[in-house]
C-alpha positions in Angstrom: 168.1 23.6 122.2 170.5 22.7 125.0 171.6 24.4 128.2 175.4 24.3 128.6 176.6 24.6 132.2 180.4 25.0 132.5 182.5 25.1 135.7 185.9 26.7 135.1 188.8 28.3 136.9 188.1 32.0 137.5 191.1 33.2 135.6 189.8 31.4 132.4 186.6 33.4 132.2 187.8 36.1 129.9 189.5 33.6 127.5 186.3 31.5 127.3 184.1 34.6 126.8 186.4 35.9 124.0 186.6 32.5 122.3 182.8 32.2 122.3 182.4 35.7 120.9 184.9 34.9 118.1 182.7 31.9 117.3 179.6 34.1 117.2 178.1 32.3 120.2 176.7 34.9 122.6 174.6 35.1 125.7 175.6 33.7 129.0 175.0 34.0 132.7 178.1 33.9 135.0 178.0 33.0 138.7 180.8 32.6 141.3 180.6 29.2 142.8 182.5 26.9 145.2 183.4 23.4 144.3 184.8 20.3 146.0 186.1 17.8 143.6 189.1 15.6 142.8 191.5 18.3 143.7 190.2 17.8 147.3 190.6 21.4 148.1 193.3 24.0 147.4 196.4 24.4 149.4 196.6 28.0 150.5 198.9 30.2 152.5 197.6 32.4 155.3 200.0 34.4 157.5 202.8 32.0 156.6 200.9 28.8 157.4 199.7 26.3 154.8 196.2 25.1 155.0 193.8 23.2 152.8 190.7 25.0 151.8 187.7 22.6 151.6 186.2 24.2 148.5 187.8 25.8 145.4 186.5 29.1 144.0 185.2 28.5 140.5 183.1 30.2 137.8 179.8 28.7 136.5 178.8 29.7 133.0 175.2 28.9 131.9 174.0 29.4 128.3 171.4 28.1 126.0 172.3 27.3 122.4 170.6 25.6 119.4 171.2 21.9 118.8 173.4 22.9 115.8 175.7 25.1 117.9 176.0 22.8 120.9 179.1 20.7 119.8 180.9 23.8 118.5 180.2 25.7 121.8 181.4 22.8 123.9 184.6 22.5 121.8 185.3 26.3 122.1 184.8 26.2 125.8 187.0 23.2 126.3 189.8 24.6 124.2 189.7 28.0 125.8 189.5 26.7 129.4 191.9 23.7 129.3 195.2 24.1 131.1 195.9 20.5 131.6 195.6 20.7 135.4 193.4 18.9 137.9 190.4 21.2 138.5 190.2 22.7 135.0 186.5 22.1 135.2 183.6 20.4 133.6 181.0 21.0 130.8 177.4 19.7 131.2 175.0 19.6 128.3 171.3 19.4 129.3 168.3 19.3 126.9 166.0 22.3 127.2 162.3 21.5 126.9 160.9 25.0 126.7 162.0 28.7 126.8 159.7 31.6 127.5 160.8 35.2 127.1 159.1 37.0 130.0 158.8 40.4 128.4 157.0 39.4 125.3 155.8 35.9 126.1 157.6 34.4 123.1 158.3 30.7 123.3 161.0 28.3 122.4 163.1 29.0 119.3 161.5 32.5 118.8 162.3 33.4 122.4 165.9 32.0 122.1 166.6 34.0 119.0 165.2 37.1 120.7 167.5 36.5 123.7 170.5 36.7 121.5 169.5 40.1 120.0 169.1 43.6 121.3 165.6 44.9 121.5 
């Protein structure tokens, strides 16, 4: 199992979510985050004056997928989120050593499968 952490532009969230659903990859946690990267801040307009924001508003998606689905999930995310611009985002793949479902105490693959189902 792997945890996929993805940082994307906020306006790409729905496209990524829909693309993952079409690929039958479900279950994610979404967080609003701020990032400072190569784009070195966004140029914004406030009351007619330009200024450079130090951090860009981004979306972080976290999900755990099986080893077999990892490459497909990453490909779907990249395709759905890519605009070809600086600041499109990143995808990180991190091995997961253990999962425990709190409600029932299920562990690892059993817990992961249970997380993707209702009940």
